[in-house]
C-alpha positions in Angstrom: 86.2 90.0 126.9 86.0 90.9 123.2 88.0 94.1 122.2 86.5 97.1 120.7 86.8 97.5 117.0 87.9 100.6 115.4 88.2 101.6 111.8 90.8 104.2 110.8 91.1 105.8 107.6 93.7 108.1 106.2 92.3 111.3 108.2 93.1 109.3 111.4 96.5 108.6 110.4 97.3 112.2 109.2 95.9 113.3 112.4 98.8 111.9 114.2 100.9 114.9 113.2 98.2 117.5 112.4 98.2 120.4 115.0 94.5 120.5 115.4 94.1 116.7 116.0 97.3 115.4 117.1 96.6 115.4 121.1 93.5 113.3 120.6 94.9 111.3 117.9 98.0 110.4 119.8 95.8 109.4 122.8 94.0 107.0 120.5 97.2 105.5 119.3 98.5 105.1 123.0 95.5 102.8 123.4 96.1 101.2 120.1 99.8 100.3 121.1 98.5 98.9 124.3 96.5 96.5 122.4 93.2 98.0 123.5 91.5 97.4 120.1 91.2 95.4 117.1 92.2 98.2 114.3 90.7 97.9 110.7 92.3 99.7 108.0 91.0 99.3 104.2 92.9 98.6 101.2 91.5 102.0 99.9 93.3 103.9 103.1 96.6 102.1 102.3 96.5 103.3 98.6 95.6 106.9 99.7 98.7 106.8 102.1 101.1 105.9 99.4 101.6 109.6 98.2 101.8 110.8 101.8 105.2 111.9 103.5 107.0 108.9 104.9 106.5 109.9 108.4 102.8 109.8 108.0 102.9 106.5 106.2 104.9 105.1 109.2 102.1 106.0 111.5 100.6 102.6 110.6 104.0 101.0 111.8 102.6 101.9 115.6 99.8 99.4 115.2 100.6 95.9 116.6 100.6 93.5 113.9 98.4 91.0 116.0 95.7 93.9 116.3 95.7 95.1 112.6 93.2 93.7 110.1 93.3 94.8 106.5 90.0 95.1 104.8 90.1 94.0 101.0 88.3 95.9 98.4 85.6 93.2 97.5 83.0 93.3 94.7 80.2 94.0 97.0 82.5 97.1 98.4 83.0 98.1 94.7 79.4 98.1 93.7 78.5 100.2 96.9 80.9 102.7 96.1 80.0 103.0 92.5 76.6 103.5 93.8 77.7 106.3 96.1 79.4 108.0 93.3 76.7 107.7 90.6 74.2 109.0 93.4 76.7 111.8 94.0 77.0 110.8 97.8 80.8 111.0 96.9 82.6 113.1 94.5 84.9 112.7 91.5 87.9 112.0 93.7 86.3 108.8 95.2 85.8 107.7 91.3 89.4 108.2 90.8 90.3 105.8 93.5 87.6 103.3 92.1 89.6 103.2 88.7 92.8 102.5 90.4 91.4 99.7 92.5 90.0 98.4 89.5 93.5 98.5 87.5 95.1 96.9 90.5 92.8 93.8 90.6 
């Protein structure tokens, strides 16, 4: 049987300690810890977590390494992100992240 795949972003990771979302988020992470899913996390989300408090950054460590797949920021993803920013689908904070990613490449 093929495992379900889930993409988690920074809001899901932060939800682990958020009063409003922690109950549901921790249920999700129980299933993740039990290896019920293949978990996808993007390079962008990893970068967004860098300024987060240490205990939030460490939520990623709850994911079994064999279940965690990191998504790289490809040229195709960059072009799509630039289009979203240019069309004002995403805001200026997203443009800042694009600039940071370009500098890191």
